[in-house]
PLY file of the C-alpha trace (Angstrom):
ply
format ascii 1.0
element vertex 379
property float x
property float y
property float z
element edge 378
property int vertex1
property int vertex2
end_header
-8.27 -18.90 -6.84
-9.79 -15.95 -4.94
-7.05 -14.34 -2.85
-7.03 -11.87 0.05
-4.00 -10.07 1.44
-3.34 -8.89 4.99
-0.63 -6.42 6.02
0.65 -7.41 9.45
3.41 -7.65 12.03
2.22 -10.56 14.20
4.38 -9.24 17.01
3.46 -11.69 18.41
0.59 -13.58 16.77
-2.46 -13.64 19.07
-6.14 -14.59 19.08
-7.16 -11.27 17.50
-4.96 -12.03 14.49
-6.52 -15.48 14.16
-9.97 -13.88 14.26
-8.92 -11.42 11.53
-7.74 -14.19 9.20
-10.87 -16.28 9.79
-13.19 -13.29 9.32
-11.36 -12.28 6.15
-12.00 -15.72 4.66
-15.63 -15.64 5.75
-16.32 -12.11 4.53
-14.54 -12.35 1.17
-14.91 -16.04 0.38
-11.16 -16.08 -0.26
-9.54 -19.43 -1.01
-6.09 -18.21 0.01
-4.47 -15.64 2.33
-1.25 -13.76 1.59
0.35 -11.99 4.56
2.81 -9.15 3.97
4.61 -9.08 7.30
7.22 -6.83 8.89
10.52 -8.63 9.18
12.69 -8.30 12.27
12.03 -4.57 12.76
8.57 -3.13 13.32
6.61 0.04 12.76
6.77 1.36 16.32
10.54 1.73 15.95
11.52 -1.46 17.72
12.64 -5.03 17.14
10.11 -7.85 16.84
10.04 -9.93 20.02
10.45 -13.13 17.98
12.33 -13.66 14.73
10.50 -13.33 11.42
10.95 -16.97 10.41
9.09 -18.17 13.51
6.33 -15.58 13.13
5.87 -16.62 9.48
5.52 -20.31 10.41
2.96 -19.42 13.07
0.97 -17.43 10.49
0.87 -20.50 8.22
-0.35 -22.66 11.10
-3.21 -20.23 11.67
-4.67 -19.66 8.24
-2.16 -17.84 6.04
-0.84 -19.59 2.92
2.02 -17.34 1.81
4.06 -14.91 3.96
6.06 -12.15 2.28
8.51 -9.83 4.03
8.19 -6.06 4.23
11.82 -4.83 4.27
13.02 -3.04 7.41
13.52 0.34 5.75
9.74 0.40 5.24
8.49 -1.72 8.15
10.13 0.63 10.67
8.83 3.79 8.99
5.82 6.06 9.49
2.33 4.68 8.93
2.19 6.29 5.49
5.42 4.69 4.22
4.66 1.38 5.96
1.24 1.18 4.29
2.35 2.46 0.89
5.24 0.01 0.63
3.25 -3.02 1.80
0.36 -2.15 -0.53
2.77 -1.80 -3.45
4.06 -5.35 -2.81
0.50 -6.68 -2.76
-0.52 -4.76 -5.88
2.61 -5.77 -7.78
1.81 -9.48 -7.39
-1.10 -9.22 -9.82
-3.06 -12.05 -8.15
-4.71 -10.36 -5.14
-8.45 -9.66 -5.11
-8.89 -8.15 -1.63
-6.89 -6.21 0.95
-8.28 -6.87 4.42
-7.49 -4.70 7.41
-8.80 -4.26 10.93
-10.19 -0.92 12.09
-12.17 0.52 14.96
-14.63 1.92 12.39
-16.23 -0.60 10.05
-17.74 2.09 7.79
-15.58 1.78 4.68
-17.34 4.75 3.06
-16.27 7.12 5.85
-12.69 5.81 5.88
-12.47 6.05 2.07
-13.79 9.63 2.10
-10.99 10.66 4.47
-8.42 8.79 2.40
-9.57 10.62 -0.75
-9.46 13.92 1.15
-5.82 13.35 2.11
-4.82 12.15 -1.37
-6.22 15.30 -3.00
-4.75 17.58 -0.25
-6.51 20.86 -1.03
-4.75 24.23 -0.56
-7.03 24.86 2.43
-5.89 21.64 4.09
-2.22 22.41 3.40
-2.61 25.83 5.01
-4.38 24.40 8.05
-1.72 21.70 8.45
1.04 24.31 8.23
-0.69 26.48 10.85
-1.21 23.70 13.38
2.31 22.33 12.87
3.71 25.81 13.49
1.83 25.80 16.79
3.91 22.83 17.91
1.55 19.93 17.23
2.94 16.60 16.05
2.12 15.67 12.46
-0.67 13.21 13.42
-2.26 15.76 15.78
-1.90 18.60 13.25
-3.45 16.50 10.52
-6.38 15.48 12.71
-7.00 19.09 13.76
-6.82 20.25 10.14
-9.32 17.57 9.09
-11.61 18.69 11.92
-11.37 22.31 10.76
-12.46 21.43 7.23
-14.64 18.32 7.65
-15.95 18.47 11.21
-15.48 16.59 14.46
-16.34 13.17 13.00
-13.18 13.32 10.91
-11.04 14.01 13.97
-12.71 11.15 15.84
-11.91 8.72 13.01
-8.28 9.83 13.16
-8.02 9.30 16.92
-7.47 5.52 16.81
-4.39 3.73 15.41
-6.08 1.07 13.30
-8.35 3.61 11.62
-5.21 5.60 10.82
-3.49 2.61 9.24
-6.67 1.67 7.38
-6.88 5.16 5.88
-3.23 4.87 4.81
-3.97 1.52 3.10
-6.88 3.13 1.25
-4.68 6.08 0.26
-2.05 3.67 -1.05
-4.53 1.67 -3.14
-5.91 4.91 -4.58
-2.46 6.28 -5.42
-1.50 2.99 -7.08
-4.68 2.98 -9.16
-5.22 -0.53 -7.84
-8.24 -2.70 -8.59
-7.83 -4.55 -5.28
-11.00 -4.34 -3.18
-10.53 -3.09 0.41
-12.33 -4.98 3.19
-12.70 -3.80 6.79
-12.81 -6.26 9.68
-14.06 -4.55 12.87
-11.62 -4.84 15.77
-12.96 -6.78 18.74
-11.66 -7.34 22.25
-8.73 -5.34 23.66
-7.88 -2.04 22.01
-4.44 -1.13 20.68
-1.91 -0.50 23.51
-4.55 -1.29 26.14
-3.64 -3.13 29.33
-7.24 -4.28 29.72
-7.89 -7.93 28.87
-10.75 -10.36 28.46
-10.59 -14.09 29.08
-9.08 -14.75 25.65
-8.04 -11.37 24.20
-5.34 -8.82 24.96
-3.50 -6.20 22.96
-0.16 -7.07 21.36
1.41 -4.36 23.55
0.21 -6.06 26.72
1.26 -9.50 25.49
4.74 -8.17 24.61
5.05 -6.71 28.11
4.34 -10.14 29.61
6.83 -11.84 27.31
9.55 -9.23 27.86
9.20 -9.62 31.62
9.87 -13.36 31.25
6.25 -14.39 31.71
5.34 -16.14 28.46
3.12 -18.52 30.43
0.97 -15.55 31.52
0.36 -14.75 27.84
-0.87 -18.27 27.06
-4.63 -17.44 27.24
-4.25 -14.84 24.49
-2.15 -16.85 22.01
-3.36 -19.76 19.83
-2.03 -23.10 21.11
0.00 -23.77 17.95
1.73 -20.40 18.33
2.37 -20.80 22.03
4.04 -24.19 21.59
6.45 -22.72 19.05
7.21 -19.59 21.07
8.18 -21.65 24.13
11.33 -22.67 22.26
12.21 -19.20 20.95
14.54 -16.51 22.24
13.00 -13.14 23.08
14.55 -10.10 21.38
14.73 -6.58 22.81
16.46 -3.30 21.93
17.43 -3.06 25.59
20.10 -5.66 24.89
21.92 -3.23 22.58
20.78 0.16 23.91
24.34 1.12 24.91
25.39 0.48 21.32
22.59 2.77 20.11
23.72 5.52 22.45
27.33 5.09 21.29
26.17 5.23 17.69
24.31 8.49 18.28
27.21 10.07 20.15
29.69 9.04 17.46
27.59 10.00 14.43
28.28 13.52 13.09
25.28 15.86 13.20
25.34 16.31 9.43
24.96 12.56 8.96
22.16 12.35 11.52
20.41 15.04 9.47
20.13 12.55 6.59
18.33 9.97 8.74
14.65 9.55 8.01
12.34 11.86 10.04
15.16 14.08 11.36
14.17 17.71 10.69
14.45 21.23 12.10
17.71 20.76 13.97
16.50 17.67 15.82
19.90 16.06 15.20
21.56 18.47 17.66
18.94 17.81 20.32
19.43 14.05 19.89
23.22 14.23 20.13
23.10 16.36 23.28
20.64 13.98 24.93
22.63 10.89 23.92
25.77 12.26 25.57
23.98 12.60 28.92
21.71 9.53 28.90
22.27 6.09 30.38
19.39 4.36 28.62
17.29 4.60 25.50
14.17 5.51 27.48
16.04 8.32 29.25
17.16 9.66 25.88
13.62 9.51 24.47
12.23 11.35 27.49
14.82 14.11 27.09
14.18 14.59 23.37
10.39 14.20 23.38
8.30 17.33 22.79
4.69 17.96 21.81
5.79 17.92 18.18
7.94 14.76 18.32
6.00 11.75 19.54
7.65 8.83 21.33
6.98 6.51 18.38
8.52 8.93 15.86
11.60 9.32 18.04
11.94 5.54 18.41
11.86 5.22 14.62
14.58 7.85 14.37
16.80 6.07 16.92
16.33 2.77 15.11
16.99 4.34 11.70
20.17 5.88 13.10
21.38 2.50 14.37
20.59 0.80 11.05
21.73 3.72 8.90
18.39 4.06 7.08
18.22 7.42 5.31
15.18 9.36 4.19
16.23 8.74 0.57
16.13 4.97 1.14
12.71 5.20 2.81
11.31 7.10 -0.16
12.71 4.66 -2.73
10.26 2.10 -4.17
10.28 -1.57 -3.18
12.54 -3.41 -5.64
11.76 -7.09 -4.98
9.27 -9.43 -3.30
10.83 -11.61 -0.57
9.24 -14.97 0.29
9.46 -15.82 3.98
7.42 -19.03 4.01
4.49 -20.83 2.38
2.42 -23.99 2.39
1.30 -26.06 -0.61
-1.43 -23.57 -1.51
1.16 -20.81 -1.15
3.39 -22.64 -3.64
0.57 -22.38 -6.19
0.20 -18.67 -5.41
3.90 -18.15 -6.08
3.67 -20.00 -9.39
0.71 -17.83 -10.43
2.37 -14.60 -9.29
5.55 -15.32 -11.24
3.45 -14.98 -14.39
1.92 -11.64 -13.40
4.21 -9.86 -10.90
5.97 -6.67 -11.96
8.71 -7.17 -9.34
11.08 -10.13 -9.06
10.03 -12.77 -6.50
13.01 -14.10 -4.55
13.83 -16.23 -1.54
17.64 -16.39 -1.26
20.87 -14.64 -2.21
21.65 -16.92 -5.15
18.37 -15.91 -6.78
19.10 -12.23 -6.15
22.57 -12.53 -7.68
21.00 -13.62 -10.97
18.97 -10.41 -11.19
19.91 -7.16 -12.87
19.82 -3.93 -10.87
22.13 -2.53 -8.20
19.16 -1.25 -6.18
17.86 -4.81 -5.74
21.22 -6.15 -4.58
21.98 -3.23 -2.27
18.59 -3.49 -0.56
19.03 -7.25 -0.21
22.50 -6.89 1.34
21.26 -4.14 3.64
18.53 -6.46 4.91
21.08 -9.21 5.60
23.09 -6.71 7.67
19.95 -5.75 9.57
19.31 -9.42 10.34
22.79 -9.70 11.87
22.10 -6.67 14.07
18.77 -8.18 15.10
20.55 -11.34 16.25
22.50 -9.21 18.75
19.21 -8.23 20.39
0 1
1 2
2 3
3 4
4 5
5 6
6 7
7 8
8 9
9 10
10 11
11 12
12 13
13 14
14 15
15 16
16 17
17 18
18 19
19 20
20 21
21 22
22 23
23 24
24 25
25 26
26 27
27 28
28 29
29 30
30 31
31 32
32 33
33 34
34 35
35 36
36 37
37 38
38 39
39 40
40 41
41 42
42 43
43 44
44 45
45 46
46 47
47 48
48 49
49 50
50 51
51 52
52 53
53 54
54 55
55 56
56 57
57 58
58 59
59 60
60 61
61 62
62 63
63 64
64 65
65 66
66 67
67 68
68 69
69 70
70 71
71 72
72 73
73 74
74 75
75 76
76 77
77 78
78 79
79 80
80 81
81 82
82 83
83 84
84 85
85 86
86 87
87 88
88 89
89 90
90 91
91 92
92 93
93 94
94 95
95 96
96 97
97 98
98 99
99 100
100 101
101 102
102 103
103 104
104 105
105 106
106 107
107 108
108 109
109 110
110 111
111 112
112 113
113 114
114 115
115 116
116 117
117 118
118 119
119 120
120 121
121 122
122 123
123 124
124 125
125 126
126 127
127 128
128 129
129 130
130 131
131 132
132 133
133 134
134 135
135 136
136 137
137 138
138 139
139 140
140 141
141 142
142 143
143 144
144 145
145 146
146 147
147 148
148 149
149 150
150 151
151 152
152 153
153 154
154 155
155 156
156 157
157 158
158 159
159 160
160 161
161 162
162 163
163 164
164 165
165 166
166 167
167 168
168 169
169 170
170 171
171 172
172 173
173 174
174 175
175 176
176 177
177 178
178 179
179 180
180 181
181 182
182 183
183 184
184 185
185 186
186 187
187 188
188 189
189 190
190 191
191 192
192 193
193 194
194 195
195 196
196 197
197 198
198 199
199 200
200 201
201 202
202 203
203 204
204 205
205 206
206 207
207 208
208 209
209 210
210 211
211 212
212 213
213 214
214 215
215 216
216 217
217 218
218 219
219 220
220 221
221 222
222 223
223 224
224 225
225 226
226 227
227 228
228 229
229 230
230 231
231 232
232 233
233 234
234 235
235 236
236 237
237 238
238 239
239 240
240 241
241 242
242 243
243 244
244 245
245 246
246 247
247 248
248 249
249 250
250 251
251 252
252 253
253 254
254 255
255 256
256 257
257 258
258 259
259 260
260 261
261 262
262 263
263 264
264 265
265 266
266 267
267 268
268 269
269 270
270 271
271 272
272 273
273 274
274 275
275 276
276 277
277 278
278 279
279 280
280 281
281 282
282 283
283 284
284 285
285 286
286 287
287 288
288 289
289 290
290 291
291 292
292 293
293 294
294 295
295 296
296 297
297 298
298 299
299 300
300 301
301 302
302 303
303 304
304 305
305 306
306 307
307 308
308 309
309 310
310 311
311 312
312 313
313 314
314 315
315 316
316 317
317 318
318 319
319 320
320 321
321 322
322 323
323 324
324 325
325 326
326 327
327 328
328 329
329 330
330 331
331 332
332 333
333 334
334 335
335 336
336 337
337 338
338 339
339 340
340 341
341 342
342 343
343 344
344 345
345 346
346 347
347 348
348 349
349 350
350 351
351 352
352 353
353 354
354 355
355 356
356 357
357 358
358 359
359 360
360 361
361 362
362 363
363 364
364 365
365 366
366 367
367 368
368 369
369 370
370 371
371 372
372 373
373 374
374 375
375 376
376 377
377 378
C-alpha cells in the first residue's frame, strides 16, 4: 500500500486542508494518508480551539486514514523542533513513502537547496548569523538576512513566508534522518497564512479561529467542510484567555532560575518576563511589554505556554519515545498492523499499553501529556 504522510494541526480543519489531502492523493497516487497532528497545544504557542479527538475524527472524515499525535513538548515548539519531531515519527514508522507539505513556493529544488545550506551551516553562515543576531534581529530575521548575504535575495524571499519556512524544516529533518521518504510540495491556494482576506470558500486558519473565538462559528461555515462543521457545532471552544490569570500567577510565582530552564528563555529574558508579569492584567499586555525586535510574539507565546506546562529546553531536545494513535479507520487499522512490524518506536494508544513497556522516558512523557490534557480542559 503506497502511503503519504502529512504533518498538520487542523486548528481547525478547513477547505484548504481538504484540498491538500486530495491533491496529495492525486499527485502521489497514495492509497492511504497518515496525519501526524499537534495534540491540544499548537506551534504558535497556544491551545487548539477544539480538542484533539474531535480534530482527528474530522481528519478521518475528510481523507486521512490514520491520525497520530505530536506530543505537546514538540507541537508547541519552534518550527525546527516541531518539524524534526514530527518527521522522526513518520520516518520511524517504516511504512511511509511520501511526506507532503504545502508551501508558497512549489519549486522543490529551490527549497531543498536552502535546506541543505542550513544543514551544512558553513562557518561563513555562522558568522553572518552571529552578526545579525548581535544587531538585535530575531532568529528568523537574522537567518533570512544571513542567507541573503551568502545566497542572494531569492533566498531571503523564500524565507519570508511561513509555509516555505516549515517546508524547509521538513526537508532539513528528512536529510538529517537520512530518510528515504520522498518529499512532495503542494502549492498553497486561496487565503495566505494569517490573512484576513477571504474568497467565497477559502480563508486562513487564523481568520477562521477569530470568527470561532468571537462566538461566530456560523460565519466560518463557508470555509469548513460540511462534515467538519456539523461536528464542531457540538464542541466547546478552548482559549488561553480562560486561564490567563493562572499563567500570570505561574510566572510571578516561578523563581527566575527555574524560568531560565524553560525552552527558548535566554539572555536574561526570565527577569524581563517576571517584571512584566507582576504589572500586567492580561497575557496580551504581558506579551506587548516583553516583545522586542529580537523576541517575536510567537516565540514569547511559546515561552509563556512552556512556563505554564513546565516544558524545559532539555525535554524539547529529547527524542520522541513513542508513537501515539489518536484515531483511525479500517484502512488505518491495516497501516497500524504493518507499522508494528517495521516501526523502531513503540506504537501505543492507552495507558495500559504504555505500562507494559520498558523505559522511564516513555512513561514520564506519557504522564506529562496526560497532565497537559487536564490543563487543556480548564481552557
